C-alpha positions as CSV (number, residue, x, y, z in Angstrom):
1,M,-6.8,4.1,-21.9
2,M,-3.6,4.0,-19.8
3,T,-0.6,5.2,-21.6
4,Q,2.3,2.7,-22.0
5,P,4.6,4.2,-19.3
6,V,1.9,4.3,-16.6
7,R,0.6,0.8,-17.6
8,G,4.1,-0.6,-17.4
9,C,4.8,0.9,-14.0
10,A,1.5,-0.3,-12.7
11,L,2.2,-3.9,-13.8
12,A,5.7,-3.7,-12.3
13,A,4.2,-2.5,-9.0
14,L,1.8,-5.4,-8.9
15,L,4.5,-7.9,-9.7
16,L,6.7,-6.4,-7.0
17,L,3.9,-6.6,-4.4
18,F,3.3,-10.2,-5.3
19,T,7.0,-11.1,-5.1
20,L,7.4,-9.4,-1.7
21,N,4.4,-11.1,-0.3
22,V,5.7,-14.5,-1.3
23,M,9.1,-13.7,0.2
24,A,7.6,-12.3,3.4
25,E,5.8,-15.6,4.0
26,E,9.0,-17.5,3.9
27,S,10.4,-18.1,7.4
28,A,14.1,-17.4,7.7
29,I,15.7,-19.5,10.5
30,T,19.1,-17.7,10.2
31,D,20.2,-14.4,8.7
32,S,22.0,-15.3,5.5
33,G,22.6,-11.6,4.6
34,L,21.1,-9.4,1.9
35,L,19.3,-11.6,-0.6
36,S,21.2,-14.6,0.8
37,T,24.5,-13.2,-0.4
38,G,26.1,-12.9,3.1
39,L,26.4,-9.1,2.6
40,L,25.3,-7.0,5.6
41,Q,24.8,-10.1,7.6
42,G,23.6,-9.2,11.1
43,W,22.3,-5.8,10.0
44,K,18.6,-4.8,10.0
45,R,17.7,-4.2,6.4
46,E,14.7,-2.6,4.8
47,L,13.6,-1.9,1.2
48,D,10.8,0.5,0.5
49,I,9.0,1.1,-2.9
50,G,6.3,3.6,-3.7
51,I,4.7,4.1,-7.1
52,N,1.9,6.6,-7.7
53,G,0.3,7.5,-11.0
54,S,-2.8,8.9,-12.7
55,D,-4.0,8.9,-16.3
56,G,-6.9,10.9,-17.6
57,N,-7.2,14.6,-18.2
58,S,-3.6,14.7,-17.0
59,E,-0.9,12.1,-16.6
60,S,1.4,11.9,-13.6
61,L,3.8,9.4,-12.3
62,S,6.1,9.4,-9.2
63,I,8.5,6.7,-8.1
64,H,10.3,6.3,-4.8
65,A,12.8,3.6,-4.0
66,G,14.8,3.5,-0.8
67,F,17.0,1.2,1.2
68,K,18.2,1.4,4.8
69,A,20.5,-0.8,6.9
70,D,21.4,-0.6,10.6
71,Y,23.9,-2.4,12.7
72,E,24.6,-2.0,16.5
73,D,26.7,-3.7,19.1
74,S,28.2,-2.7,22.4
75,E,30.9,-0.6,20.7
76,D,29.6,0.7,17.3
77,V,26.5,1.8,15.5
78,W,26.3,1.9,11.7
79,K,23.5,3.6,9.7
80,F,23.2,3.5,5.9
81,R,20.5,5.3,4.0
82,T,19.9,5.6,0.2
83,A,17.0,6.6,-1.9
84,Y,16.0,7.5,-5.5
85,D,13.0,9.7,-6.4
86,N,11.6,10.6,-9.8
87,A,8.4,12.4,-10.8
88,S,6.8,13.6,-14.0
89,S,3.6,15.3,-15.1
90,D,2.2,15.2,-18.6
91,G,5.5,13.9,-19.9
92,E,7.5,16.6,-18.3
93,E,10.0,15.4,-15.7
94,S,10.0,17.5,-12.5
95,R,12.2,15.5,-10.1
96,N,15.2,13.2,-10.6
97,Q,17.4,12.8,-7.5
98,F,19.5,10.3,-5.5
99,F,21.4,10.2,-2.3
100,A,23.5,7.8,-0.2
101,D,24.3,8.5,3.4
102,L,26.6,6.5,5.8
103,E,27.1,7.3,9.5
104,K,29.2,5.5,12.1
105,D,28.9,6.1,15.9
106,W,31.6,5.0,18.3
107,L,30.0,4.2,21.7
108,W,31.8,4.9,25.0
109,S,31.2,2.4,27.7
110,D,28.8,3.4,30.5
111,S,28.5,6.9,29.0
112,P,25.7,8.7,27.1
113,W,28.4,10.4,25.0
114,F,29.6,9.0,21.7
115,A,31.6,10.1,18.7
116,F,30.3,10.1,15.1
117,A,31.5,10.5,11.5
118,Q,29.1,11.0,8.6
119,G,29.5,11.1,4.8
120,R,26.8,11.8,2.2
121,Y,26.6,11.9,-1.6
122,D,23.7,13.8,-3.5
123,W,22.9,13.8,-7.2
124,D,20.1,16.1,-8.4
125,D,19.1,17.1,-11.9
126,Y,17.1,20.1,-10.7
127,K,19.4,21.9,-8.4
128,D,22.0,24.6,-9.4
129,W,24.6,21.8,-9.0
130,D,24.8,18.3,-10.3
131,H,26.6,16.4,-7.5
132,R,27.4,17.2,-3.9
133,I,29.7,15.5,-1.4
134,S,29.5,16.3,2.3
135,F,31.1,15.0,5.5
136,A,31.2,15.9,9.2
137,A,32.4,14.5,12.5
138,G,32.1,15.3,16.2
139,P,30.6,14.3,19.5
140,G,27.0,13.1,20.2
141,Y,24.8,12.6,23.2
142,Q,22.2,9.9,23.9
143,F,19.5,11.7,25.8
144,V,17.1,8.7,26.1
145,K,17.2,5.1,25.0
146,N,14.6,2.5,26.1
147,N,11.9,0.3,24.5
148,T,9.8,3.4,23.6
149,W,12.1,6.3,22.9
150,D,15.5,6.7,21.2
151,I,16.5,10.4,21.3
152,S,20.0,11.6,20.5
153,G,21.8,14.8,19.4
154,K,25.1,15.5,17.7
155,I,27.2,18.5,16.8
156,G,30.3,18.5,14.6
157,L,32.4,20.2,11.9
158,G,32.8,19.3,8.3
159,G,32.1,20.7,4.9
160,S,30.5,20.1,1.5
161,K,31.7,20.5,-2.1
162,T,29.4,20.7,-5.2
163,Y,30.2,19.8,-8.8
164,G,28.5,21.0,-12.0
165,D,27.7,24.6,-10.8
166,E,29.6,27.8,-11.7
167,D,31.8,27.9,-8.6
168,E,32.3,24.3,-7.5
169,D,33.5,25.7,-4.2
170,F,34.2,23.8,-0.9
171,T,32.1,25.2,1.9
172,P,33.2,24.6,5.5
173,E,30.1,23.8,7.7
174,A,29.1,23.0,11.2
175,L,26.5,20.2,11.9
176,I,23.7,20.3,14.5
177,G,21.4,17.2,14.5
178,L,18.5,15.7,16.3
179,N,17.4,12.0,16.0
180,L,14.1,10.9,17.5
181,G,12.7,7.4,17.4
182,W,9.3,6.5,18.9
183,T,8.2,2.9,19.1
184,I,4.4,3.3,19.6
185,S,3.7,-0.4,19.6
186,D,5.1,-3.7,18.3
187,R,3.6,-2.8,14.9
188,E,3.9,1.0,14.8
189,S,6.8,3.4,14.9
190,V,7.8,7.0,14.0
191,D,11.3,8.3,13.1
192,F,12.2,12.0,13.0
193,V,15.6,13.3,11.9
194,S,16.6,17.0,11.4
195,T,20.1,18.1,10.6
196,F,21.3,21.7,10.2
197,Y,24.5,22.6,8.3
198,P,25.3,26.3,9.1
199,S,27.9,27.7,6.7
200,L,31.2,28.8,8.3
201,D,32.0,30.9,5.3
202,N,28.9,33.0,4.9
203,G,27.2,34.0,8.1
204,G,23.5,33.3,8.2
205,E,23.5,30.8,5.3
206,Y,22.7,27.2,6.1
207,R,21.3,23.9,4.8
208,N,18.7,21.7,6.6
209,I,17.5,18.2,5.9
210,T,14.5,17.0,7.8
211,T,12.7,13.6,7.4
212,L,9.6,12.1,9.2
213,D,8.7,8.5,8.6
214,W,5.6,6.7,10.1
215,K,5.6,3.0,9.6
216,M,3.0,0.3,10.5
217,K,3.6,-3.4,10.1
218,M,0.9,-5.4,8.3
219,E,1.3,-8.2,10.8
220,E,2.9,-8.2,14.2
221,Q,5.7,-10.6,13.2
222,G,5.5,-10.0,9.5
223,K,8.1,-8.6,7.1
224,L,5.8,-6.2,5.2
225,A,4.8,-2.7,6.4
226,M,3.3,0.5,5.0
227,K,5.2,3.7,5.4
228,I,4.3,7.4,5.0
229,G,7.4,9.5,4.4
230,L,7.9,13.2,4.5
231,S,11.1,15.0,3.6
232,N,12.3,18.5,3.1
233,E,15.7,19.9,2.2
234,Y,16.2,23.7,2.6
235,D,19.2,25.5,1.1
236,S,19.3,29.3,1.8
237,E,21.9,29.7,-1.0
238,A,19.8,28.2,-3.8
239,E,20.0,30.5,-6.8
240,G,18.0,31.3,-10.0
241,D,14.9,29.3,-10.6
242,V,15.8,26.7,-7.9
243,E,13.4,26.7,-4.9
244,K,15.0,27.0,-1.5
245,N,12.7,24.3,-0.2
246,D,12.6,20.8,-1.8
247,F,9.6,19.1,-0.1
248,K,8.4,15.5,-1.0
249,Y,6.1,12.9,0.4
250,Y,5.3,9.3,-0.5
251,L,3.4,6.2,0.5
252,A,5.5,3.1,0.3
253,L,5.5,-0.6,0.9
254,V,8.4,-1.7,3.2
255,W,10.0,-5.1,3.1
256,A,12.3,-6.2,6.0
257,M,15.0,-8.0,4.1
């Protein structure tokens, strides 16, 4: 017999799948914003949900929920990302984390160069800190942008501050990032982002956040898609029982909102 938590999450997942399928079949003539509220009107919005569980000799449950929104015109590019991940095995929680990331690019007319500013908030119950705020700004360069490829790089200066650890120090950091988007077809795409944060205080120490997402639409013009996501965060200064690498993967249903 399924235990109550796993059964409840399974029923919630089935209800969510049914609701999203109904919404996806509705044809929207105009963009009325997020959930018809007018919020983020004109942005490309996506919600992804993944729930995996097992019940038998051992019980496990993992939950992933993410949201992304993008906006671009001739002068600006906005990118917002947020996600929550939780995992447990045999009643023991092993992951409980959340992040929100906002980036703005200022485009320069007829030039591959642009300027960017980025801010990020992280909360994690299983790091040697509870909360982290980071920011950076600098120039970027658009190497390629066409119907198939979107490749850009950026370099900047900023810093991060943690809360809930022993030191709660501010760490000045550089930023070196690569963004690669590959539109394989009208239904299939791959996004790769890798960002390094070398410490300017401690030589040789750095953070790295790398994500790889493969997405395939269920229908060419449909709102539903499946996504396989891979993510790893490396922190060379992790201490104690905290692993330097924090790797996770998930299979999720994506709804274009």
